[in-house]
C-alpha positions as CSV (number, residue, x, y, z in Angstrom):
1,M,3.0,15.3,-13.2
2,N,5.5,13.0,-14.8
3,V,4.3,9.4,-14.8
4,S,7.5,7.5,-14.1
5,I,7.0,4.0,-12.9
6,S,8.9,0.7,-13.3
7,Q,8.7,-0.9,-16.7
8,S,6.8,-3.9,-15.5
9,W,4.0,-1.8,-14.1
10,K,4.0,0.3,-17.3
11,E,3.2,-2.8,-19.2
12,Q,0.5,-3.8,-16.8
13,L,-1.3,-0.5,-16.7
14,K,-0.6,0.9,-20.1
15,S,-4.3,1.0,-21.1
16,E,-5.1,3.0,-17.9
17,F,-2.7,5.8,-18.8
18,E,-4.5,6.2,-22.2
19,K,-8.1,6.5,-20.7
20,P,-9.9,9.9,-20.3
21,Y,-10.2,9.6,-16.6
22,F,-6.4,9.4,-16.1
23,T,-5.9,12.5,-18.2
24,E,-8.5,14.3,-16.0
25,L,-6.7,13.0,-12.9
26,V,-3.4,14.1,-14.0
27,S,-4.8,17.7,-14.6
28,F,-6.4,17.7,-11.2
29,V,-3.3,16.6,-9.4
30,K,-1.0,19.1,-11.2
31,G,-3.4,21.9,-10.3
32,E,-3.6,20.8,-6.6
33,Y,0.2,20.6,-6.3
34,A,0.6,24.0,-8.0
35,E,-2.0,25.7,-5.7
36,R,-1.8,23.8,-2.4
37,R,0.6,21.9,-0.3
38,C,0.0,18.2,-1.1
39,F,1.7,14.9,-0.3
40,P,3.7,12.9,-1.0
41,P,6.3,14.9,-2.9
42,G,5.6,14.8,-6.7
43,K,8.5,12.5,-7.4
44,M,7.4,10.0,-4.8
45,I,3.6,9.6,-6.0
46,F,4.4,6.3,-7.6
47,N,7.0,5.2,-5.2
48,A,5.1,1.9,-4.3
49,Y,5.3,1.0,-8.1
50,D,8.9,1.9,-8.3
51,A,10.0,0.1,-5.1
52,C,8.3,-3.2,-6.0
53,S,8.0,-4.3,-9.5
54,Y,5.0,-6.3,-10.6
55,D,7.0,-9.4,-11.3
56,D,8.5,-9.4,-7.8
57,I,5.4,-9.0,-5.7
58,K,4.5,-11.6,-3.1
59,V,2.4,-9.6,-0.6
60,V,0.0,-6.6,-0.9
61,I,-0.7,-4.3,2.1
62,L,-3.5,-1.8,1.2
63,G,-3.9,1.6,2.8
64,Q,-6.4,4.4,2.1
65,D,-4.7,7.8,1.9
66,P,-1.1,9.1,2.2
67,Y,-0.3,10.7,5.6
68,I,-1.5,14.2,5.9
69,R,1.4,15.8,7.9
70,P,4.6,17.3,6.5
71,G,7.5,14.9,6.0
72,Q,5.5,11.7,6.6
73,A,4.2,10.5,3.2
74,H,6.7,9.0,0.8
75,G,4.4,6.9,-1.4
76,L,4.3,3.6,0.5
77,S,1.3,2.8,2.6
78,F,1.8,3.0,6.4
79,S,5.5,3.9,5.9
80,V,7.3,7.1,6.9
81,P,10.8,8.1,6.0
82,A,13.7,7.1,8.4
83,G,14.0,9.5,11.3
84,M,10.3,10.4,11.5
85,D,8.3,9.6,14.5
86,L,6.2,6.5,14.1
87,P,2.5,7.2,13.3
88,P,0.0,5.5,15.7
89,S,-1.2,2.9,13.1
90,L,2.4,2.0,12.3
91,K,3.2,1.7,16.0
92,N,0.3,-0.9,16.2
93,I,1.5,-2.8,13.2
94,Y,5.0,-3.1,14.9
95,R,3.3,-4.1,18.1
96,E,1.4,-6.9,16.4
97,L,4.5,-7.9,14.4
98,D,6.6,-8.0,17.7
99,E,4.0,-10.2,19.4
100,D,3.6,-12.4,16.2
101,M,7.1,-12.8,15.0
102,G,9.5,-11.5,17.7
103,G,12.9,-10.3,16.5
104,P,14.8,-7.1,17.1
105,K,12.9,-4.0,18.1
106,R,11.9,-2.0,15.0
107,T,12.6,1.7,15.4
108,T,12.5,3.1,11.9
109,G,9.2,3.7,10.1
110,D,10.6,3.3,6.6
111,L,9.2,0.1,5.1
112,T,11.2,0.3,2.0
113,P,13.1,-3.0,3.0
114,W,9.7,-4.7,2.9
115,A,9.0,-3.3,-0.5
116,K,12.4,-4.6,-1.8
117,Q,11.4,-8.0,-0.7
118,G,8.2,-8.0,-2.6
119,V,5.7,-6.3,-0.3
120,F,3.6,-3.9,-2.4
121,L,2.5,-1.0,-0.2
122,L,-0.4,0.5,-2.0
123,N,-2.7,3.4,-1.0
124,A,-6.1,3.6,-2.8
125,S,-5.4,7.3,-3.3
126,L,-1.9,8.3,-4.2
127,T,-2.1,11.9,-3.2
128,V,-3.7,14.1,-0.5
129,R,-3.9,17.8,0.6
130,E,-2.0,18.7,3.7
131,G,-4.2,18.2,6.7
132,E,-7.1,17.0,4.8
133,S,-7.7,13.3,4.8
134,G,-9.7,12.0,1.8
135,S,-9.3,15.3,-0.1
136,H,-8.2,13.6,-3.3
137,Q,-10.7,10.8,-3.2
138,G,-13.2,10.5,-5.9
139,K,-10.9,12.2,-8.5
140,G,-9.7,9.0,-10.3
141,W,-7.2,7.5,-8.1
142,E,-9.5,4.7,-7.0
143,T,-10.1,3.7,-10.5
144,F,-6.4,3.6,-11.2
145,T,-5.6,1.6,-8.0
146,D,-8.6,-0.7,-8.6
147,A,-7.1,-1.5,-12.0
148,T,-3.8,-2.1,-10.2
149,I,-5.5,-4.6,-7.9
150,A,-7.2,-6.3,-10.9
151,A,-3.7,-6.6,-12.5
152,L,-2.5,-8.1,-9.2
153,N,-5.3,-10.6,-9.2
154,K,-4.1,-11.9,-12.5
155,H,-0.5,-12.4,-11.3
156,E,0.8,-15.7,-12.5
157,R,1.7,-16.7,-8.9
158,G,-0.6,-16.4,-6.0
159,L,-0.2,-13.4,-3.7
160,V,-1.0,-12.6,-0.1
161,F,-3.4,-9.7,0.4
162,M,-3.5,-8.1,3.9
163,L,-6.8,-6.1,4.0
164,W,-7.1,-4.1,7.2
165,G,-10.3,-2.3,7.9
166,S,-13.6,-2.1,6.1
167,F,-12.3,0.1,3.3
168,A,-9.5,-2.4,2.3
169,Q,-11.8,-5.4,2.8
170,K,-14.2,-4.2,0.2
171,K,-11.4,-4.8,-2.4
172,A,-11.6,-8.5,-1.8
173,S,-14.5,-8.5,-4.3
174,L,-11.7,-7.8,-7.0
175,L,-9.7,-10.9,-5.9
176,D,-9.9,-14.7,-6.6
177,S,-9.8,-16.2,-3.2
178,S,-9.1,-19.7,-4.7
179,K,-5.7,-18.5,-6.0
180,H,-4.6,-15.9,-3.4
181,L,-4.4,-15.8,0.5
182,I,-6.7,-13.1,1.6
183,L,-6.2,-12.0,5.2
184,K,-8.7,-9.6,6.9
185,A,-8.5,-7.8,10.1
186,P,-9.7,-4.5,11.7
187,H,-7.6,-1.4,10.8
188,P,-4.5,-0.9,13.0
189,S,-5.6,2.5,14.0
190,P,-5.8,3.1,17.7
191,L,-9.6,3.4,17.2
192,S,-9.9,-0.1,16.0
193,A,-6.8,-2.2,16.6
194,Y,-8.2,-3.6,19.8
195,R,-11.1,-5.1,17.9
196,G,-9.0,-7.9,16.4
197,F,-6.0,-6.4,14.6
198,F,-4.0,-7.3,17.6
199,G,-3.6,-11.1,17.6
200,C,-4.5,-11.4,13.9
201,K,-1.0,-13.0,13.3
202,H,-1.0,-11.9,9.6
203,F,2.7,-11.8,9.4
204,S,3.4,-15.3,10.5
205,Q,0.4,-16.6,8.4
206,T,1.9,-14.8,5.3
207,N,5.4,-16.3,5.7
208,E,3.8,-19.8,6.4
209,W,1.8,-19.5,3.2
210,L,4.8,-18.2,1.2
211,S,7.0,-21.1,2.4
212,N,4.3,-23.7,1.7
213,N,4.0,-22.3,-1.8
214,G,7.8,-22.5,-2.5
215,R,8.5,-18.8,-2.1
216,D,11.1,-16.9,0.0
217,V,9.5,-15.6,3.3
218,I,9.6,-11.9,4.1
219,H,12.1,-10.7,6.7
220,W,9.9,-8.4,8.6
């Protein structure tokens, strides 16, 4: 596995790459990709880091696992490549976004334009086996992505964290709520979106906070 991520992230996470757990993680992932079908494609594993440099981040949206079906995962949480059908959670994200912010109907599931504006779309585990949710959990990815969140917490400018669902909300313990805006809501999955994700207005709250702090808003 070739660890190729943007220079700003290399500087932030240099010490992680040198730790024994990361060496073991790389060995595990290489073995999995050699023996099984895994997602995202190897060159896209660190896509979230490549698409949004550390210095440019304004907003963090945390997911759990990459999508487990062929063609969907491309290294950005909740995002799918252009031309793919929208997964249920992303449909619900767009529904809330439409009700909150309005604007033109969003038909592509590729969230790369968000990343280019400073939205860091991070999954807690960066790889997964086909059809097996959680199959690469507990192998070291969480240690690496927790280190990522800790680095984000130290960002010189305050950030907005959208924490959807209980898994993401547990990461709030790594964050300084006096510095960052921490928004919590149920997960946008069809199983939980009706419990408060719909109507959370996280997108408008984010832009209001960014504007009030002298930063460019996100064009969702």
